[in-house]
N, C-alpha and C positions, 0 to 999 in steps of 0.2 A: 216810791219811784213813779207812780202814776200822777203825783202832784206836778211833776215837771212836764207832763204831756199836754198837748192842746186838746180841746174838746173833741176834735175830729179823730185824733189818735186814740183817745180813750174809748170813743165809740167803736172804732175799728177793732181794738183789743177785746172789747166786751163781746163783739160779734164772733171773733175767733174762739173765745172761751165758750160761748153759747153753742157754737158749732161742735166743739170738742165734747161738750157735755151731752150732746145729742147722739154721739156715736156709741156703739156697743163696747168700745175700748175703755171709755171712761169708767163705767161701773165695774168692769173687769179689773182695772188697775186698783180700784179701791178694795178688792178682795185680798190684796197682798200688803204685808206690813212694810215692804221695802219698795223703793223706786225701781221701775223697770229700766234696763239698760237701753241705750239708743238702738242697738241692733234688734232687740226684742220689740220695741215700739215700731220700728220700720217694718218688720215682718208682719206684725199684727195689723198695721194700717193697710198693707198690701192685701192681706187676707180679707179684710172688711171691704176692700175695693173690688173684691170678686176675683182676684188673681190667685194662682197657685204660688207656693213659695218653696224655695230650697234654702235652708238655713245651715251653713257650715261654720261650726264654732268649736273651740277646744272643749275637752271633757270638763264637766263641772261649771260651765259658763251659764247654764240655765236655758238651753235650747228648748227644753220641754215646756217652758212657759208658752211658747208659740203654739205647741200642740194642744195645750190646755185652753188656749184662746179659741182654737177651732172647735173644741167641745162646747165652750161657752156660746159661740156663734150658732152652732147647730141647735142647742136647746132654746136659744132666743128666737130662732127662726122656725121652730117646730119641726126640725129635720133630724136625721140621724147622723151620728159620727162614729166611725170605726177607728180605734186606736190600736195599731199593730206594732208588735215588738218581735225581735228575732228569737228570744228564748222564753220558756214558760216562767222562769223566775222573775224576769222583768215584767211579764204580763201580770203576774200576781202582785208585784210591788205597785205597778201603775193602777191596777184595780183598787187596791187598798187606798191609794192617794185620792183617787177620784170619788170613791165612796165617802171618804171623810169630808170632801168638799160639796158633793151634790146629793148624797144620800143613797142608800142601797137600792131604792125603788127605781132610780134613773140610770143605774150603771150595772152592766152585766159582764160576764167573763166567759170566753170560749177558748179552751186550749185542747190539745189532743185528747186528754182524758177527763176534762171537766167542763160542765156547762152550768152557769149560774145566771139566772134571770136573762135568758137568751132573747127575750122580746124587748129588752130595755132600749131606749133611744141612744144610749152610749154603750158601745160594746168594746171591751179590750180583748184582743186575741193575738195568737201567733200569726205570722205572715202566711204560713201554709194553710191555716184555716180559711183565711180570706180567699186565697187562690182556689181552694176546693169549692167554696161558695160560688165564685165566679163561673167556674166550669159547670157546676150543677144548676146554675140559674136560680139560686135560692131566693125565696120570697123575702128573706131578711134584707135584701138589697133595695127593696122598695122604699122610697123616701130617703135614701142615703144622700147626704149633702157633702160630707167631708170625710176624707181618709187621712189619718196621720201615720206616716211610716217612720217610726223611730229607728235610729241606727241604720239608715238606708245605705250606708257604706258597706253593709253586709253583702251587697250584690257583687262584691269582689270575691266572696267566699266560693271556692271552686266546687264545693259539695252542694251548697244550698242557695247560692247567689242567684240562680236563674229564676227562683220563685219571686223575687222582688221585681224583676223585669216583667214577668208574666202578669203580675198584678197591675203594674203601671200601664202596660199596654192594653189590658182588657177591661180596666175600670170604665164605666159609662162616662161619656163626655160631660154629663151634668155634674159629676163629682169633682169637687175641688181637692187637689192633692197637696198635703203638707209634708215635705221631705226634710227630715232632721238628720244631719250627718256630722261626723267628726271633721276636723279641718282637713280638707283634701286639696291638693295642688291644682287639680283640674276642675274645680267647682263650676267655672264658667262653661267648660265643655259639657259637663253633665247638665247644667242649666239649659244650654242650647238644645240638647236632646229632649229634655222635658218640655221645652217650648214647642218643639216639633210635634211630639206625640200627645201632649196634654193641653196645648194652647198657652196663653199668656202666663208665664212663670217668672216671678221675681227672684233673683239670686242675691242672697244676703250673706256676706262672708265677714266673720269677725275673727281677727287674730288675737284679740285682747283676752288675756287670762284675768279673771276677776281677782284671783289671788296670785301675786307674783311668784315665780319659781326660781329658786337659787340652786345652782348646780355645784356639786362638790365631789372630790375624790378622797377616800379615806385610806391612808397608807401609814403604816407603823401606828404611832399613837396620835397622829395629827390629821385633822380634817382640812384639806386644801380647797380653796375656791377654784373651780375649773376655769373661770374667766377673770380677767383683771381689766378694769375699765381705764382707758387711756384718754385723759382730758388734755386739751391744749392749754397754753398759758391763759389763765383767767376763765377757763371753761366751767360751765355749770355741771355739777355732779349729776350723773344719770344721762348725760347727753353725749358722752364720748364714745369712741369705738371700743368694742370688746375684743381683747386678745387673749390667747391661751396664757394661763398663769406661768410666768417664767420659772417659778419654783418647781412646778410639775415637770417642765421640760428638762430642768437640771436633774431632777430625780430619775427620769427615764434615761438620760445620758449616763448618769452614774451607775445605774443598774446594768445597762447594756455593756459597759466597759469592764464589768466584773467577770472574769473567766470562771466557769464552773468546772470543778474537778472531775476526774475519771470515776469517782465514786457514784456520780449521778447515774451511771449506766446500771448500777446494781441496786437502785433504789426500790425496784419492784419487790425485793426480798425483805425490805424493812417494814416494821409495823408502822401504823399511821402516826403514833406518837413520836417514834424515832425519826420519821420522815420530817415531821414538823420541826423537831429540835434541830435536825441537820440543816434544814432550810434557813432557820433563824441564825444559826452559827455562821453560815456561809455569807449571809447578806444582812445588812442592817435595815434593808427595806423589806418588810413582810406584810402579808395580808392579815388583818386582824381576824380572830376567830368569830364565829357567829355570836357567842356569848359576849365577847369584847365589844362587838358592834352595838348590840342592844344596850349594854351598860353605858357605852359612850353617848348614845342617843338619849338615854334616860338622864344622864348627868347634864346634858346640854338643853334639856327640855324639848327634845324633838320627837317624843312619842305622842300619840300612837304612830306606829310605822308598819308598812307592809314591805317585807323582804321578798323579792321575786327570785325564786330558785327554779330553774327549768327542769325539774325532776320531782316526781311525787315522792320517791324514796328520800330525796334530799330534804323535802319539806318536813317529813316525819322525823328524819334524823336530826334536823335542826331543833325541833321541839324537845327531843330526848336530850340533846346536848345541853340545852338551857336548863332542863330539869335536873340533870346530873350535876350541873354546876351550882345548883341551889338558888337559881335566879327566881326572885319573887317581885312582881310588879304591882300586886294588889295588896291593900291593907285588909284587916280582919272584916271590916264592914263590906268591902267590895267582894271579898270571898263569899260571904254569906249571901249576898245578892246574886252572885253568879250561880251558886248551888240552887238557890230558889228558882231562878229562871230555867236552868237546865232541867231540873226535876219536873217542872211544870210542862216543858216542851217535849220531854221524852217519856211522859207517864204512860203512854199507850204501848211502849215497846216492852215485850215480855222479858222477864229477868234472864231467861236462858239465852236470849239473843244479845242482851247487853254484854255478856262475857265474850261472845264471838266477835262483837263489833269493837272491842277494845274500849268500852265505855268508861271504865274507871280510870285508865291512864289518861284518856281524853279529858275527863272531868278534872283530874288533878292539874293538867296543864292549863285549863280554862281558869281554875281558881287562882293560879299564879299569874294570870293575865297573858298567857302564851297559847297559840293555837296554830295548826296547819289549815290550809284551805286548798283543796284540789279536787279534780273530777273523780278520783278514786274513793272519796268519802261518801258516806250515806247522805242523801240530800237533807234529811232532818238535821244532821250534825253540821252541815255547811250553813244552813239557815240560822242555827243557833249561834255559830261563830260570827256570822254577819250582824245579827241583832246585838250581840254583846260588844262587838267592835264599834258599832255606831253609838252605843250607849257609853262607850269609854271604859267598859269593864274588861275588855281584852285589848292590850296595848301593843302587842307584837304578834303579827301574823306572818307566817311563812307560806307563800302561795306560788302556784304555777301561773303562767301567763294568762290562763283562761279567766282568771279573776278580772283582768284588765278589760275584758270585753263584756263583762256581765253586770252584776248587780251594783247599785249605788253604794259604794263603800269607800268614801274618801279618807285620807290619812293626812297627818301633818308632814310625814316624811315617807319617801319611797327609797328602798335600797335595792340596787342591782348587784348581785354577786359576780356575775360574768356577763360579757357582751357577746357570748356565743351560745347557741342553743341547737338542739337536735330538731330538724324540720321534718322528720319522717324518713329521710333518705341519707342525710349527712349532717355533720356539725357545721353550722353556717353562722356568720355574723348576723346579729339582729339588724334590721333595717331602720332607717330614720323614722319610718312610720310606726314600727313596733316600739321604738324607744319613746316616741311622743305619747303613744297609747299607754305605756307602762308608767311613765313619769307623770302623766296627766292626773293620776290619782292623788298627787301631793298637793296639799293646801285645801282646807275646808272653808267654803264660803260662809262668811258670817261668824266663823270661829277663829280661824288663823289669819294673822296679818300677812304671812308668807308661807309658801311651801318649800320643801327641800328634797332634791333628788341626789342621792349619795351612791356613787359607784365605787366598789371596792377595788383597790389596787391589785392588778394581776401582773405576773411576770411578762415582760415584753409588751406592756401596754404602751400605746402611742397616744399621748394627750391630744395631739392634733387631730387624730382620727375620731377620738371621743368628742372633741369640740365640734367636729363636722356633724356627728350624730345629733348632738344636743342643739346645734344651730340650725339644722334643717327641720323646720317646724311642721312640714307637711309631707304627704305622700299621695301618689296618684290613685284615682279610682279606676280600676280596670274591670271591664265586664267579664263574667264567667258564664254567660248565657250559652246554652246548648239545647237544641231540641231533644225531646225524649219520646219514647213510644206512647206513653200515657198522654203527653202534651199533644202529640200528633192526632190521636183519635178524638180527643176532646175538641181540638181546633176544627178538624174536618167536620165533626158532628155539628158544630155551631155555625161555621162560616163556609164550608166547602173548601176544596183543596186550593183553588186559585186565590181566594180571599185570605186564606190562612198563610199562604206563601207571602202575600203582600204585607200582612201583619208582622210576620217574623222579620221581614226586611226593615221594619221600623225599630228593631231592637237596638239597645245601646251598643251591643257587640258589633253589629253591622255599621252603626253610625261611626264608631271609632275606627273600624277597618276602612271605611270609605274615606275618612279624613286623612288617614295615614297614606293613602294612595297618592294624594296630591304631592307630598314631599318626594315620594319615590319617582313619580313621573318627571319631576324637575331633575332628579339625579340621572335619570336615563338620558335626558337631553344633554346634560353636561358630559356624560360618558361618550355620547356619539360625537361631540365636538373633539374630545380627546382622541378617539379612534382615528379620526381624519388626520390629526397631527402625527400619530404613531405610524400611520400608513406611509406618510412621506418619509419618515426616518428609516423605514425598512428598505427603501429602494436600493438595489445593488446594480452596478454597471455590467456585471458578468452574467446576470440571468434573473430568473423569477425567485426572489428570496422567500416569498411567502410559501412557494412550493417546497423549497429546501427546509424551511422551518417546520412545515407539516410533516415531512419525512422524519425529522428529529423527534417531533412529538409522538409520532406513531411508534418509533423505536422505544421511547421512554414508556409509553403506555403499555406496549407489549411486554417489556421487562417487568413492569409493575404487575400486570395481569398474571404472568407466570409465577411471580413471587407470592401473589395471593393464592393462586391454585395450590402451590406447595404448602402454604400455611393451612389451607382448607383440608388438604389430604392428611396433613399431620394431625389436625384436630379430629378428623374422621377416624384415623387409626387409634387415637387416644380414646375417643368415645366408644369405639368397638371393644377396646380392652376393658373399659369401665363396665360395659354391658355384660362381660363375662364374669364379673366379680360376684361372689356369693357371701352371705352372712358367715362370719368366721374366718374370712381371708385376712391374712396379715399383709399389709402393703407398705410401700415407702412413698409418701406424698412428696413429689419432686420439688415443689416450689410453693410460694404463698405464705401466709401468716402461720399456717399449721403444718409446714413442711416437716417431714420426719416420719417416724414409725407410727402406724395407725392400724386399728382393727375395724373391719367393715361390720357394722351392725345391720345396715339395710342398704342394698345396692342403689336405691333411689332411681329406678327406671322412669322414663318420661311419663308413663301413664299415672304415676303417683305424684306428679308435680302439683304444686299449688301456686303457680305464678298468678299474680293479680292482673297483669297486662299482657296484651298480645303485641305483635309487631316483630320486625326482624331482630333476632337475638343471635349474635355471632357465637355465643357460647352455649347454645341449646344442647341438651343431652342429659345423660344420667347425672344425678346429684347424690352421691353416696353419703349416708349418715355414718360417721366414724367416731371411734373413741381414740384419742391421741395418747401417746405415752405420757403426756402431761395432765391426763385425767379430764380432758375436755371432750364433751360430746358436741360435734359440729356437723352441720350439713354442708359439704364441700360443693364447689361449682366446677364445671369442666375447665374453667380458666386455671384452676389449681393443678391441672394435668396437661401441660403442653406436650408431653411425650407419653407413649403408651406405658401403662403400669401393669405389672404382673404380680400375682400372689407369691409372696416369699415363703409363706408357711400357712398352716391351718390351725385354728384354735376353736375349742368348744365354748359357746357363749352360754353361761348358766341360765336356766329358765327363770331363776329368781332375779336376774339382773334388771335393775330399774335405772334408766338413764337420768332420772331426776334426783336419785339418791347419791350424795357425795361419797358415802361409804362404798356403795356398789361400784362407782366409777374408780375409786382408789384401788380396790381389790383387783378389778379386772385389768387396770392399767399396769399394776405391779406384775400380774401374771404375763401380760404382753411383753414387758421389758425382759422378764426372765426367759420367756420362750424365744424371742427373736431379737433381743437387744444386740447380740453379737453379729448378726447378719449384715454384710455390706452389699448394698444393691448394685446391680450392673449399671455401668455408665452407657447412656444412649449415644450411638455414633451418628455423626452428621452424614447425610447422603449428598451425592453429586447434584449440583444445581441444574435444573431442567433447561435454563437459558443457554447453557453451553452447547446443547444439541438441537436447538430450535431452528428450523429452516427459515421461518418468517423473519427472525432476528438477523440471520445471515443475509437474507435478501435485502432487508432495509439498510444494513451497514454497507453493503456493496453499492446500493443506489445512492446513499449519502456521499460516499467517497467519489462516485462518478459524476455527481452533480457539479455544474460549472461554478456555482457559488461556494463550493467547498474550498476552492483555491483563492478566495478573496482575502486580501490583507486585513480588511475590516470585518471579517466574518463574525467574530465574537461580539463586536459592537452591534452589528445588524441583528444578531441572534438575541441580544439583550432587549433591543427595541421590539423584535418580533414576539418575544416572551411577554413583554409588557402589553403589547397589542392583544395577544391571545388571552391574557389574564383579564384585561379590561373588557374584552368582548364576552368572555365567560360570565363576568360579574353583571354585565348589562343584560344578557339573556336571562340570568337568574332574577334580576330586578323585574324584568318584563313578566316572568312567570309568577312572581309575587303579586304583581298588579292583577294579573289574571286570576290568581288564587284567592285574592282578598275581595274580589267583586262577587257579590251574591253567594258568599260562603255559607251563611245560615240557611238560605233557601235551598242550596244544593244538598246540604246535609238532610234537610227536611224531605226533599225528593227521594233520597236514598232510603230514609226511614219508611216513607210511604210505600216505596216499591217493595221493601221487605214485608211490610204489613199486608200488602196486597197478595204477595206470594203465600203468606200464611193464612189468608182468608179473613183478616180483620177489617180490611177495607175493600170496597168494590167501587172503583172510580170515586165519586163524591159521596158515596153511601158508606156508613159505618154498619158493619154486620152485627149480629147478635153477639158473636165472640168479641168484636170490637167494643161493644157497649160494656161488656164485662171488664175488659182491659181499662176502660175509662174510669172504673171505680178502684183501680189498684195503683197506688202511688209508691214511689221508692225506686231505688237503683235497679232492682231485679223485678220490675213490673211485668215485663214480657215473660220471664221464666215462671212467675207465679201464675199468670194467665194460662200458659201452656200446661202447667201441672193440673190446674182445674179442668182444662179441656180434655186432657188425656186420662183423667180419673186417677191420678197418681196417689191422691190422699183419701180416696173413697173408703178404703177398708181400715183406716187408722182410728185409734181411740184418741181422746182429747190430749193426753200426755204425749203420744206419738206424733200427733199433728203439731204440737208445740215444738217438738224437737226438729221436725222438718222445716217449719216456718222460721225457726231461728237462723237457718242457713241463708235466708233471704235478707236478714238485717245485720247479722254479726260480722264484724271484721276485726281480726286480731290487730293489736296495736303495733306489732312488729312480726317479721317472719318467724315462724316457729321452727327452731332447730331440733327440737326433741321428737319423740315418737309421734305417730299419727294420733289424732284425737280419739278418745273413747266414744263409742256410739251405742245407743240402745239396740239390743238384739231384736230379731224377728221382723215384723212388717215395717217398722220405722227404718231399720237399716236398709232394707230392700228399697223403700221409697226414696231414701237419701241417695242411694246408688242410681236410681232412675232419674232423680233430679240432676245429678252430675251428667248423665248421658244426654238428657234434654238440653242442658247448657252447652254441651259439646256440639250438638246439632245446631243450636242457635249461633254459637261461636263461628262455626264454618259458614253459616248463612250470612252473618254479618261481614265476614271476610270477603265473601263473594260480592256483597253489595258495597264494599269499600267503606264500611262503618267501623271507624277505628276507635277502640276503647282508650287508647293512649291520649286521644284528643278529648276525652271526657264523655264520649257517646258510646252507648252499647252496654252489654251485660258483663259484669265481672264474674269470676268464678265463685260459686257459693262457698262460704266458709263454714265448715262443720264443727268449729271449735267450741260452740256454745250449746250444741245439741244435747249432750249428756246432762248438762246443768239444767237446761230448760225442761227436759224430760223428768228429771228427779224432782225439781221444784213443783212442776205441775202435778206430779203424783202425790205430793204432800209431805215429802221428806223435810227434815229440819234444816235450818240455815247453816248450822255448823257442819253437817254432813256434806251439803252441796258445795259450800265454799272450800272445804278441805279437798274435795275431789278435783276442783278446777284451779285452785290456787289463784283466785281472783279477788281484788278488793271489793268490799261490800257496795261501794258507790258504783263501780262498773257493773256489778251484777244487777243492781236495781235499774241502772240506765238501760242495759240491754233487755231486761224484762219489760220495761215500759215500751221500748221500741217494738218488742215482740208482741205485746198486747195490742199495740196500734195496728200492726200488720195483720194480726189474727182478726181484728175488727173489720179490716178491709176485706179479708177472705170471706168472713161471714156475710158481708154485704154483697160481695161479688158472686158467691156461689148461689145456685138455685135455691130459693127460699124453701125451707122444709127438708132440704137434702141432708144426708148424714154429715157432710163436710161443714155446712153452715151451723148445724146443731153442735158438732164437736168443737168448732172454732170458738163458739160462745162458751162452751163448757171449759175449754182450755183457758180462756180469759179469766173465768171464775177461779180456776185452779192456780193461776199465776198471781192474781191480784189478792194476795194475802200477806200477812206478816210484814216484813220490812218493805215489801213492794207496795202494799196497800197504804201503810201509814207514812210512806214517803210521797204520796200523791199530794200536791200542793193545790191551793185554791179554795 
């Protein structure tokens, strides 16, 4: 090619090549066996030019190459680079990758419970560790040149997202920031913010997937393509528009036209197998079983596959179903290799614990090439599954969605069983962003030519809606930043209150709020123009129609107010009746899911409530725990009692009754039906409406009839325009309040937090007191509660195991509301201390309410959860894993995770308490007591 060039062109080309060879990028590119993609080269060049970069690209596209180039630049320039990740597992994986490339001497690791080579020029760490270093002014920050924030889209996470923004805002200006994100639809907006707070930032967005993704729907015995390409006459394949496969549309139409018989109402009484058979008989369109799906994928060469099931129990059940069906995906050689790896990785686990952990069933599944992967598993077990999957020795993994956000574990195919998942409050459709994240696992770069996303057919599936999910490739990044007590004292300590306020105003949360105000202001202007037009239409020749319309509104508002008062009085009467209930009362639940005969086990008065959030609750009041005639133990809400309820009968509850035991429930429910099944409850009579006797309503009706406009022939037309005017005026005022509310929101919250901390003596103007300096060392949701407990000496007289029990209440949160009996607590000083912690929380709760700090908005202290106290106490005392897990009925993985978090908070307590004090000593002893057995050998790094 150069032969055709002129001497001048050849000279120019040689100069370009020489310039490229002189860059740091040239030797870096030679370290890889493959050519870098254009977006990677563009980002690396921007970095070398001294700019910060935001790289937004799909999962598996190789974003981390840019982060590794930042490491390369730092080492070349004799500076430091910190590589941050959202989770410890990713930190460990990145640490291993960098050690292989640069050697153990140059790379270190810092996570919550591990420190390896902390003085190395390249440090891999979790984002929280870097945040803590910034607040502490750590010397490790000296010479820092680059910070890589992997998975920066985590700043949308409502629990931990604020940490990312804290780091971005507080990093020294001399540090170049490399932000790596999944594909988000507002990357430019995020880039604009980074440009504002960090200086010149290049935004590089790549929509290209290195491995093409094919979308399918599996129904009956056939796999349908979700999309069909429509080419015009003579069109080139691959360039046409994509439409939903008409075969799928026909399938949906065919199923929707099939009437389902009355037997469907009784299906709750059928066994699972009968239900499956009946469904297949009624319809020729069925959802293949989990075993059929894996066999189908295996036959078509689409393994290894990850099947996402939004339930831990569902993942375990899927493995069992495959094993019962005799499914084997590994040959003899692979089985032997699996056993060898598993035995090597689990050699440190004592034999007695292996039985408790279900090791042998787990191993049998692995040898067959089948495994589950979810947060309830022991970390060691999850790591083994990941290793075997990457090596191709496990070919079918059934996982919860947490895998999509974690470790590098790509597959050839991804299967979605359902498009609905439980979000902690309700069953909701998965979002386009979640769908993209889940299916992003399909297609292994350098191994697969294409990846496959398979959605299983479900009744009432809409192919068009699925195509919308699959076609929407991106999701918006939304800030979850909120000031906290710990953040406030750390900021004031470093910058003073005024400068701290200014810093918080630069957060991405405030940046987004300010941008949204522009659109609202335009809407207000449009509304005001509309109001002027409506005012013209309301004019009446007989009189002031606005005055007449106001009288009509006042009448309507008064009638609504009286109706509400009546409802409030009825609720109060119902609540008063509930408060009179005692254990052993037989009642009739008037409405709701559990309507019918029930036995009161616990009246559930408000003092015993465990609500997680404050705020106006229209159904506040007693929440009785009952046993229904159908053998269910449920905590009912006041909404289940719209009318007062009275005891129909009394029954003795046996002392041996255990709400968790099916046999106990069955026996007591049978006695309940025998004792009171024949009693017919009294019907509640309706009372006369208060509006009938209200003098204000009579006055307004008289004034309306006497008004001149009441006799207008066009009265109702005018009234409609007046109603539109009033509605638009109300909406406009609401928009104006939103503008006011969105301006300086973060700073206002910070001011309220500072005011509360001043009242408690943690701040004194711009000065942080000794108590405040202690709070600065306590991180977590309940930082202020922990600080108050230390200040009040609540834990001074506790032993190590008792302190572990109390500290567990600061970190533990039950996965769902507990409908069973109250949690078991250790007796003696620990129980008294836990009670005192609840009282202190109540005092803080009232103080937060007085300062308008609202936990529903993510600010403030949730109520401590005592559900892990007994397990923490027993484990810290040295009891065996079998005993502890049996007591709390908790998966081993959850137990280990809560113990790790408890160890972390005990370390903070030891650091925050006065050195040499009993609390500091006992906190360290409690850590030693907890860090043993499964908890110790699950520590990674």
